[in-house]
C-alpha positions as CSV (number, residue, x, y, z in Angstrom):
1,M,0.0,0.0,0.0
2,T,1.4,3.4,-0.9
3,Q,1.7,6.3,1.4
4,A,-1.1,8.1,-0.5
5,A,-3.5,5.3,0.1
6,K,-3.2,5.8,3.9
7,R,-4.8,9.2,3.7
8,A,-8.6,9.8,3.9
9,D,-10.5,12.9,3.0
10,L,-13.3,13.9,5.3
11,V,-16.2,16.2,4.3
12,L,-18.2,17.3,7.4
13,V,-21.6,18.7,6.4
14,W,-23.7,20.6,9.0
15,H,-27.3,21.0,7.8
16,M,-29.0,24.0,9.4
17,H,-32.8,24.2,9.0
18,Q,-36.1,25.2,10.6
19,P,-39.4,25.4,8.9
20,D,-41.2,28.7,8.5
21,Y,-42.9,29.5,11.8
22,R,-44.4,32.8,10.7
23,D,-48.1,33.6,10.4
24,Y,-48.0,35.6,7.2
25,A,-51.3,37.2,8.0
26,T,-50.0,38.9,11.2
27,G,-46.3,38.6,10.9
28,E,-46.1,36.9,14.3
29,F,-43.9,33.9,14.9
30,T,-45.8,30.9,16.2
31,Q,-42.7,29.1,17.6
32,P,-39.4,30.4,18.9
33,W,-37.1,27.7,17.5
34,V,-35.3,29.9,15.0
35,Y,-33.9,32.5,17.4
36,L,-33.3,29.9,20.1
37,H,-31.2,27.7,17.8
38,A,-29.5,30.8,16.6
39,I,-28.2,31.8,20.1
40,K,-27.3,28.2,20.9
41,D,-26.3,26.1,17.8
42,Y,-25.8,28.4,14.9
43,A,-23.6,30.7,17.1
44,D,-21.7,27.8,18.6
45,M,-21.1,26.0,15.3
46,A,-19.8,29.2,13.8
47,A,-17.5,29.8,16.8
48,H,-15.9,26.4,16.5
49,L,-15.1,26.9,12.9
50,E,-13.7,30.4,13.6
51,R,-11.5,28.9,16.4
52,H,-10.1,26.0,14.3
53,A,-8.5,27.8,11.4
54,N,-7.0,24.7,9.8
55,L,-10.3,22.8,9.5
56,C,-12.6,22.7,6.5
57,A,-16.4,22.0,6.4
58,V,-19.6,22.4,4.5
59,V,-22.5,24.3,6.1
60,N,-25.8,23.9,4.5
61,L,-28.1,26.8,5.1
62,V,-31.7,26.4,4.1
63,P,-33.1,29.7,2.6
64,V,-36.3,29.7,4.6
65,L,-34.1,29.6,7.8
66,L,-32.1,32.6,6.5
67,D,-35.3,34.4,5.7
68,Q,-36.4,34.0,9.4
69,I,-33.1,35.0,10.8
70,E,-33.2,38.2,8.7
71,D,-36.7,38.7,9.9
72,Y,-35.5,38.6,13.6
73,T,-32.6,40.9,12.7
74,D,-35.1,43.4,11.4
75,Q,-37.2,43.1,14.5
76,F,-34.2,43.8,16.8
77,A,-33.3,46.8,14.6
78,S,-36.8,48.3,14.6
79,G,-37.8,47.3,18.1
80,R,-41.1,45.9,16.8
81,I,-40.9,42.4,18.2
82,R,-43.2,39.8,16.6
83,D,-42.3,36.8,18.6
84,P,-44.5,36.5,21.7
85,L,-41.9,34.8,23.9
86,L,-39.2,37.2,23.0
87,R,-41.5,40.1,23.5
88,L,-42.2,38.9,27.1
89,L,-38.5,38.6,27.9
90,A,-38.0,42.3,27.2
91,R,-41.3,43.5,28.8
92,D,-41.4,45.7,31.8
93,E,-43.5,44.6,34.8
94,T,-45.9,47.6,35.1
95,T,-48.6,45.6,33.3
96,P,-49.6,42.3,34.8
97,L,-49.3,39.2,32.7
98,T,-52.5,38.0,31.2
99,L,-53.7,34.5,31.8
100,E,-52.9,33.7,28.2
101,E,-49.3,35.0,28.6
102,R,-48.7,33.0,31.7
103,R,-49.9,29.9,30.0
104,L,-47.6,30.5,27.1
105,V,-44.6,30.8,29.4
106,V,-45.3,27.6,31.3
107,A,-46.1,25.7,28.1
108,Q,-42.9,26.8,26.3
109,C,-40.2,27.4,28.9
110,F,-39.5,23.8,29.8
111,R,-39.1,22.7,26.1
112,A,-35.5,21.7,26.4
113,N,-33.5,18.6,27.3
114,H,-34.1,18.2,31.0
115,D,-30.9,16.4,31.9
116,K,-28.6,18.8,30.0
117,M,-30.4,22.1,30.0
118,V,-32.7,22.2,33.1
119,G,-31.4,19.8,35.8
120,P,-27.8,21.2,36.0
121,Y,-29.1,24.6,37.2
122,P,-30.6,24.5,40.7
123,A,-32.6,27.6,40.4
124,Y,-34.1,26.5,37.1
125,K,-34.8,23.0,38.5
126,I,-36.7,24.5,41.4
127,L,-39.0,26.3,38.9
128,H,-39.4,23.0,37.1
129,D,-40.2,21.0,40.2
130,L,-42.8,23.6,41.3
131,F,-44.4,23.3,37.8
132,V,-44.5,19.5,38.1
133,Q,-46.1,19.7,41.5
134,L,-48.8,22.1,40.4
135,D,-49.4,20.3,37.1
136,Q,-50.4,17.2,39.1
137,Q,-53.3,19.2,40.5
138,G,-54.6,19.9,37.0
139,P,-54.0,22.7,34.4
140,A,-56.1,25.2,36.4
141,A,-53.6,25.1,39.2
142,L,-50.9,26.6,37.0
143,D,-52.9,29.7,36.5
144,Y,-52.1,30.7,40.1
145,L,-48.3,31.0,39.4
146,S,-47.2,34.6,40.0
147,D,-45.8,37.0,37.5
148,R,-42.5,36.8,39.3
149,Y,-42.3,33.1,38.8
150,C,-43.1,33.6,35.1
151,Y,-40.4,36.2,34.6
152,D,-37.8,34.2,36.3
153,L,-38.8,31.1,34.2
154,I,-38.6,33.0,30.9
155,T,-35.2,34.3,31.9
156,W,-33.9,30.9,32.8
157,Y,-35.3,29.4,29.6
158,H,-33.3,31.9,27.5
159,L,-30.2,31.5,29.7
160,A,-30.4,27.7,29.2
161,W,-30.6,28.1,25.4
162,T,-27.5,30.3,25.1
163,G,-24.7,28.4,23.4
164,E,-21.6,27.5,25.3
165,T,-19.4,29.9,23.3
166,V,-21.9,32.7,23.9
167,R,-21.6,32.0,27.7
168,R,-17.8,32.0,27.6
169,E,-17.7,35.3,25.7
170,S,-20.5,37.1,27.8
171,G,-20.1,38.0,31.4
172,L,-23.8,38.8,31.4
173,V,-24.9,35.2,31.1
174,A,-22.5,34.1,33.9
175,R,-23.7,36.9,36.1
176,L,-27.4,36.1,35.6
177,M,-26.9,32.4,36.1
178,N,-25.1,33.1,39.3
179,L,-27.9,35.4,40.5
180,G,-30.3,32.6,39.9
181,T,-33.6,34.3,40.9
182,G,-35.3,37.7,41.2
183,F,-34.2,38.9,37.8
184,S,-35.0,42.6,37.3
185,P,-36.4,44.2,34.1
186,A,-32.9,45.6,33.5
187,D,-31.5,42.0,33.7
188,R,-34.0,40.8,31.2
189,R,-33.5,43.7,28.8
190,A,-29.7,43.1,28.9
191,L,-30.3,39.5,28.0
192,F,-32.7,40.5,25.2
193,A,-30.0,42.8,23.8
194,L,-27.4,40.1,23.9
195,I,-29.8,37.8,22.0
196,G,-30.3,40.5,19.4
197,D,-26.5,40.9,18.9
198,V,-26.0,37.2,18.5
199,V,-28.9,36.6,16.1
200,T,-28.0,39.7,14.0
201,G,-24.5,38.5,13.5
202,I,-25.2,34.9,12.4
203,I,-25.4,35.3,8.7
204,R,-22.4,37.6,8.6
205,R,-20.3,35.1,10.5
206,Y,-21.0,32.3,8.0
207,A,-20.4,34.7,5.1
208,R,-17.0,35.6,6.5
209,L,-16.1,31.9,7.0
210,A,-17.0,31.2,3.4
211,A,-15.1,34.1,2.2
212,G,-12.0,32.7,4.0
213,G,-12.1,29.7,1.8
214,R,-12.3,27.0,4.5
215,V,-16.1,26.7,4.7
216,E,-18.3,25.9,1.7
217,L,-21.9,27.1,2.0
218,S,-24.5,25.0,0.2
219,T,-28.3,25.3,-0.1
220,T,-31.6,23.4,-0.2
221,P,-34.7,24.1,-2.2
222,H,-36.1,27.2,-0.6
223,Y,-38.9,25.9,1.7
224,H,-37.3,22.4,2.2
225,P,-39.9,20.4,0.1
226,L,-39.6,16.7,-0.3
227,A,-38.8,17.1,-4.0
228,P,-39.1,13.5,-5.2
229,L,-42.6,13.3,-3.9
230,L,-43.7,16.6,-5.3
231,I,-42.4,15.5,-8.7
232,A,-44.0,12.0,-8.6
233,S,-45.5,10.4,-5.5
234,E,-45.0,7.0,-7.2
235,S,-41.3,7.4,-6.6
236,A,-41.9,6.3,-3.0
237,R,-42.5,2.8,-4.4
238,E,-39.1,2.5,-6.0
239,A,-37.7,1.5,-2.6
240,R,-40.9,0.2,-1.1
241,P,-43.1,-1.3,-3.9
242,E,-45.9,-2.2,-1.5
243,L,-46.3,1.3,-0.1
244,A,-49.8,2.8,0.1
245,L,-50.1,6.2,-1.7
246,P,-52.4,9.1,-1.2
247,T,-55.9,8.6,-2.7
248,A,-55.8,12.0,-4.3
249,G,-53.2,10.9,-6.8
250,P,-50.0,12.7,-7.8
251,Y,-49.1,16.3,-6.8
252,P,-50.3,18.6,-9.6
253,G,-47.5,20.6,-11.3
254,G,-44.8,19.1,-9.1
255,V,-41.9,19.7,-11.5
256,E,-42.7,23.4,-11.8
257,R,-43.0,23.7,-8.0
258,V,-39.6,22.0,-7.4
259,T,-38.1,24.2,-10.0
260,A,-39.5,27.3,-8.3
261,H,-38.0,26.2,-5.0
262,L,-34.6,25.7,-6.6
263,D,-34.7,29.0,-8.4
264,A,-35.6,30.8,-5.2
265,A,-32.8,29.1,-3.4
266,L,-30.2,30.0,-6.1
267,E,-31.4,33.7,-5.9
268,S,-31.3,33.7,-2.1
269,H,-27.8,32.3,-1.9
270,A,-26.4,34.6,-4.6
271,R,-28.0,37.6,-3.0
272,R,-26.7,36.8,0.5
273,F,-23.3,35.4,-0.2
274,G,-22.3,36.9,-3.5
275,A,-22.3,33.8,-5.7
276,P,-24.5,30.9,-6.5
277,P,-23.9,27.7,-4.5
278,A,-21.9,24.8,-6.0
279,G,-23.9,22.2,-4.2
280,V,-27.3,21.3,-2.7
281,W,-28.2,19.1,0.1
282,P,-31.8,18.1,-0.8
283,A,-34.4,18.2,1.9
284,E,-33.9,15.1,4.0
285,G,-31.3,13.9,1.5
286,A,-34.1,12.8,-0.7
287,L,-33.2,12.2,-4.3
288,S,-34.7,10.7,-7.4
289,A,-33.6,10.5,-11.0
290,P,-36.0,13.2,-12.2
291,F,-35.0,15.5,-9.3
292,A,-31.3,14.9,-10.1
293,E,-31.9,16.0,-13.7
294,L,-33.5,19.3,-12.4
295,L,-30.5,19.9,-10.2
296,A,-28.1,19.4,-13.1
297,E,-30.2,21.7,-15.3
298,R,-30.0,24.4,-12.7
299,G,-26.1,24.2,-12.7
300,F,-25.5,22.5,-9.4
301,R,-22.2,20.7,-9.4
302,W,-22.9,18.3,-6.5
303,T,-25.6,16.8,-4.4
304,A,-25.7,14.2,-1.7
305,S,-27.9,11.6,0.0
306,G,-27.7,8.6,2.4
307,E,-25.7,5.5,1.6
308,A,-28.8,3.3,1.7
309,V,-30.0,5.2,-1.4
310,L,-26.8,4.3,-3.2
311,A,-27.1,0.7,-2.0
312,N,-30.7,0.5,-3.4
313,T,-29.6,2.1,-6.6
314,L,-26.8,-0.4,-7.2
315,R,-28.9,-3.4,-6.3
316,H,-31.7,-2.3,-8.7
317,A,-29.1,-1.9,-11.4
318,G,-28.0,-5.5,-10.8
319,E,-24.5,-4.4,-9.5
320,P,-22.9,-6.4,-6.7
321,L,-22.1,-4.5,-3.5
322,P,-18.4,-5.0,-2.9
323,D,-16.6,-3.7,0.2
324,R,-18.1,-0.4,1.4
325,G,-14.9,1.4,0.7
326,Q,-15.3,0.8,-3.0
327,W,-18.7,2.3,-3.3
328,V,-19.5,4.6,-0.4
329,Y,-16.2,6.5,-0.2
330,R,-16.1,7.9,-3.7
331,P,-18.1,10.4,-5.8
332,W,-20.6,9.2,-8.4
333,R,-21.1,10.9,-11.7
334,V,-24.6,11.4,-13.1
335,E,-24.0,10.5,-16.7
336,G,-24.2,13.4,-19.2
337,R,-25.4,15.8,-16.5
338,G,-22.3,17.4,-15.0
339,L,-23.6,16.6,-11.6
340,T,-21.7,14.5,-9.0
341,C,-23.4,12.7,-6.1
342,F,-21.8,12.0,-2.8
343,F,-23.2,9.6,-0.2
344,R,-23.3,9.9,3.5
345,D,-21.5,7.4,5.8
346,D,-24.6,6.6,7.8
347,R,-22.9,4.9,10.7
348,L,-20.3,7.6,11.3
349,S,-22.9,10.4,10.9
350,D,-25.3,8.7,13.3
351,L,-22.6,8.2,15.9
352,I,-22.4,12.0,16.2
353,G,-26.1,12.5,15.9
354,F,-27.2,9.8,18.4
355,E,-24.5,8.0,20.2
356,Y,-21.5,10.1,21.2
357,S,-23.7,12.3,23.4
358,K,-23.6,9.4,25.9
359,W,-19.7,9.2,25.8
360,H,-17.0,11.2,27.5
361,S,-16.1,13.9,24.9
362,A,-12.4,13.0,24.6
363,D,-13.3,9.3,24.2
364,A,-15.9,10.0,21.5
365,A,-13.5,12.3,19.5
366,T,-10.7,9.7,19.7
367,H,-13.1,6.9,18.7
368,F,-14.3,8.9,15.7
369,V,-10.8,9.7,14.5
370,G,-9.9,6.1,15.0
371,E,-12.7,5.1,12.7
372,L,-11.4,7.4,10.0
373,E,-7.9,6.1,10.4
374,A,-9.2,2.5,9.9
375,I,-11.0,3.5,6.7
376,A,-7.8,5.1,5.4
377,A,-5.7,2.1,6.3
378,G,-8.1,-0.3,4.6
379,A,-8.3,1.7,1.3
380,S,-7.0,0.3,-1.9
381,P,-3.7,1.7,-3.2
382,E,-5.4,3.3,-6.2
383,S,-7.6,5.8,-4.4
384,T,-8.0,8.1,-1.4
385,P,-11.4,7.5,0.3
386,L,-13.6,10.5,0.6
387,I,-15.8,10.1,3.7
388,A,-19.0,12.2,3.8
389,V,-20.3,12.8,7.3
390,I,-23.6,14.7,7.0
391,L,-26.0,15.5,9.8
392,D,-28.1,18.1,11.5
393,G,-26.0,21.0,12.8
394,E,-28.5,22.1,15.5
395,N,-30.7,19.6,17.2
396,C,-28.4,16.9,18.6
397,W,-26.3,19.2,20.7
398,E,-28.8,19.6,23.5
399,Y,-28.2,15.9,24.3
400,Y,-24.5,16.6,24.8
401,P,-23.0,18.2,27.9
402,Y,-22.2,21.8,27.4
403,N,-24.0,21.8,24.0
404,G,-21.3,19.6,22.5
405,F,-18.6,22.1,23.2
406,Y,-15.9,19.7,24.4
407,F,-16.7,17.0,21.9
408,I,-16.5,19.4,18.9
409,D,-13.4,21.2,20.2
410,E,-11.7,17.8,20.8
411,L,-12.7,16.5,17.4
412,Y,-11.8,19.6,15.4
413,G,-8.5,19.8,17.3
414,K,-7.6,16.3,16.3
415,L,-8.7,16.7,12.7
416,E,-7.0,19.9,11.9
417,S,-3.5,18.6,12.7
418,H,-4.0,14.9,11.7
419,P,-1.3,13.5,9.4
420,S,-3.5,11.2,7.4
421,V,-7.0,12.6,7.7
422,R,-7.6,15.8,5.7
423,T,-10.8,17.8,6.0
424,T,-12.1,19.3,2.8
425,T,-15.3,20.3,1.0
426,F,-17.2,18.8,-1.8
427,A,-16.4,21.8,-4.1
428,A,-12.7,21.5,-3.3
429,A,-12.8,17.7,-3.9
430,L,-14.4,18.3,-7.4
431,G,-11.7,20.8,-8.2
432,E,-8.9,18.4,-7.7
433,S,-7.4,16.0,-10.2
434,D,-8.4,12.4,-10.3
435,A,-5.0,11.5,-8.7
436,A,-6.0,13.4,-5.6
437,Q,-9.5,12.2,-5.2
438,P,-11.4,8.9,-5.6
439,R,-12.1,8.2,-9.2
440,A,-15.8,9.0,-9.9
441,R,-17.9,6.2,-11.3
442,A,-21.0,6.5,-13.5
443,L,-24.1,6.3,-11.3
444,P,-26.9,4.0,-12.5
445,R,-30.4,5.5,-12.5
446,L,-31.1,6.6,-9.0
447,T,-33.6,4.7,-6.9
448,A,-35.6,7.3,-5.1
449,G,-35.0,7.5,-1.3
450,S,-33.7,9.6,1.6
451,W,-31.2,9.5,4.4
452,V,-33.8,7.7,6.6
453,H,-33.6,4.0,5.7
454,G,-33.0,4.8,2.1
455,D,-36.7,5.2,1.4
456,L,-39.4,7.9,1.7
457,T,-41.7,6.3,4.3
458,T,-41.0,9.0,6.9
459,W,-43.1,11.4,4.7
460,I,-45.6,9.2,2.9
461,G,-47.3,5.8,3.1
462,S,-49.1,5.8,6.5
463,P,-52.8,6.8,6.8
464,E,-51.9,10.1,8.6
465,K,-49.2,11.1,6.2
466,N,-51.3,10.2,3.1
467,R,-54.2,12.1,4.6
468,A,-52.0,15.2,4.8
469,W,-50.9,14.8,1.2
470,D,-54.6,14.5,0.2
471,L,-55.3,17.8,1.9
472,L,-52.3,19.5,0.3
473,I,-53.2,18.1,-3.2
474,A,-56.7,19.4,-2.9
475,A,-55.4,22.8,-1.9
476,K,-53.0,22.8,-4.9
477,R,-55.8,22.0,-7.3
478,A,-57.8,24.9,-5.9
479,F,-54.7,27.1,-6.2
480,D,-54.2,26.1,-9.9
481,V,-57.8,26.9,-10.7
482,A,-57.7,30.3,-9.0
483,I,-54.4,31.2,-10.7
484,A,-55.7,30.1,-14.1
485,A,-58.9,32.1,-13.7
486,G,-56.8,35.3,-13.5
487,R,-59.0,36.8,-10.8
488,L,-56.2,37.5,-8.3
489,S,-54.2,40.7,-8.2
490,A,-50.5,40.6,-8.5
491,S,-50.1,41.0,-4.7
492,Q,-52.6,38.3,-4.0
493,R,-50.8,35.9,-6.4
494,A,-47.5,36.6,-4.7
495,A,-49.0,36.0,-1.3
496,A,-50.6,32.8,-2.4
497,Y,-47.4,31.4,-4.0
498,R,-45.6,32.1,-0.8
499,Q,-48.2,30.4,1.3
500,L,-48.2,27.4,-1.0
501,A,-44.4,27.1,-0.8
502,N,-44.7,27.0,3.0
503,C,-47.4,24.3,2.8
504,E,-45.0,22.2,0.7
505,S,-42.3,21.9,3.4
506,S,-41.3,18.4,4.3
507,D,-41.5,19.1,8.0
508,W,-45.3,18.9,8.2
509,F,-45.2,15.3,7.0
510,W,-42.3,14.3,9.2
511,W,-44.3,14.8,12.3
512,M,-47.5,13.0,11.2
513,G,-47.8,9.6,12.8
514,D,-48.7,8.1,16.2
515,Y,-45.0,7.1,16.8
516,N,-44.1,10.7,17.4
517,P,-44.6,12.6,20.7
518,A,-48.2,13.9,21.1
519,F,-47.2,17.6,21.7
520,A,-44.9,17.7,18.7
521,V,-47.5,16.1,16.5
522,A,-50.2,18.5,17.7
523,T,-48.0,21.5,17.1
524,F,-47.0,20.6,13.5
525,D,-50.4,19.2,12.6
526,R,-52.0,22.5,13.7
527,L,-49.5,24.6,11.8
528,F,-50.0,22.6,8.6
529,R,-53.8,22.9,8.8
530,T,-53.5,26.6,9.6
531,N,-51.2,27.1,6.6
532,L,-53.6,25.3,4.3
533,S,-56.6,27.3,5.6
534,R,-54.7,30.6,5.0
535,L,-53.9,29.4,1.5
536,Y,-57.6,29.0,0.8
537,G,-58.3,32.4,2.3
538,L,-55.7,34.0,0.0
539,L,-57.5,32.4,-3.0
540,D,-60.8,33.9,-1.8
541,L,-62.1,30.4,-1.1
542,P,-63.6,28.8,2.0
543,A,-61.4,26.4,3.8
544,P,-62.7,22.8,3.7
545,P,-64.3,21.8,7.1
546,T,-61.9,18.9,7.4
547,L,-59.1,21.3,8.1
548,A,-60.7,22.1,11.5
549,H,-59.9,18.5,12.7
550,P,-56.5,17.1,13.6
551,I,-54.9,14.7,11.1
552,S,-52.7,12.9,13.5
553,R,-52.6,12.5,17.3
554,G,-49.2,11.2,18.2
555,R,-48.7,9.1,21.3
556,G,-46.9,9.2,24.6
557,H,-46.6,11.8,27.3
558,P,-45.7,15.3,26.3
559,E,-42.0,15.1,27.5
560,L,-40.4,18.4,28.1
561,G,-37.2,17.8,26.2
562,G,-36.0,16.8,22.8
563,A,-39.0,18.1,20.9
564,M,-37.0,18.8,17.8
565,R,-34.4,16.1,17.9
566,R,-33.5,14.9,14.4
567,A,-30.4,13.5,12.8
568,T,-30.4,15.6,9.7
């Protein structure tokens, strides 16, 4: 084995995404997850990349997330806050909290991982224990909680959601955590101002990292739609032939809608970062052959998915699956299209997403690097393996101590000085000669699937998910009729297109199903039905009565932590 064969190239891809939580009719945010993840995860992940100057990575920024971060930036600049929870944090105490406001605080402010974000702080835990004690007496008992309790709780919630790097750079967070209780209006206003500074700086920080050449920024179709299913719902049967499909039939005009999401993403990225992106991480890593053609037509140079999609593709093409190193750790060329596909190492990605949070940070980082070294050592002399580790960059860290600070710091430190593991980006890998990268092979016709088990069953196939598709398809047909009739003004058409794009997000379908926590299902079910109802309203049509009734119920108790945990 030659010395070159003992090297491995690693592409770390951090996918940053939240669906659109805005009520377009009022401008209000219905959920606070965008700014909370901004002060915790987007800030921390940027800080780690800033600190480790010899490490390369890809950061995938979904345009609808950037839209919302910019919306919050405008709110802080104008002082007109349209997020109810954030508004309460900055409020003075001269006006008593209403019953609705108190209920919002107690309903929201324990939505965090209890073991890592509540339990470690005695003052916060006391607030939690009091909540649990009163909750056992029934919901009405919680209405007797004082305004002082609510203001302390909302302060602790935001303190717990600050990222570890934010805490280390801000004396304010440490002071308030040490104070513990009795936070004054001035304390809360100072915390509000800190949050504003962090959120406002997020996009600029990633733009600077990209400008420095170490970080590649990629994109996703604008509102994170499950593109293969919009194009052809039958694609779900390529991996699961027996799968039940929506009774309403295929999604009308799906190719045009996916194209619109892609064009919007290209415009968004070029406007914000000065150039179009080279690559796209499709929503949920979901690819199909027709979708890959659209990506190539739009000029994307690379895309990626889960390794099970590649395995299904090769099996369906009648190709044997040799050692993983010969098919997972190399780029694949979409013939005649100028598009290259990379495939995620599912095991390594899921170790970070799901397992290493239970380990000591140093042990986890050492184990991960050891796995990379083993891949490099086992490679054939002819090529250097390219290992793609792709996962969510925001949700798994609340399961780690200190928001994953020590794990990421240890891992990045080991990688940036490693003699045989080099971090790179997909764009950089494509720009190198064949001698410096694994030789790309021609990819057979893609078998449609996603990063989850290599199929699309997380978003279609169950009665609840299919019912959601039926409702969306009915709304799209009404939309098409209204647009074709020409009775909407230009502003009405623009508002309707925007509302439709939001309804097409993959997130609504992810949470349908009784295997998900009841409170998460209820939240996303309600948001989806509200979005559809608003779409009918913009078309000057009455919403179907069925939209007043839940699609899915979920199961299990409404646990207080981990509501948004996902792997990618």
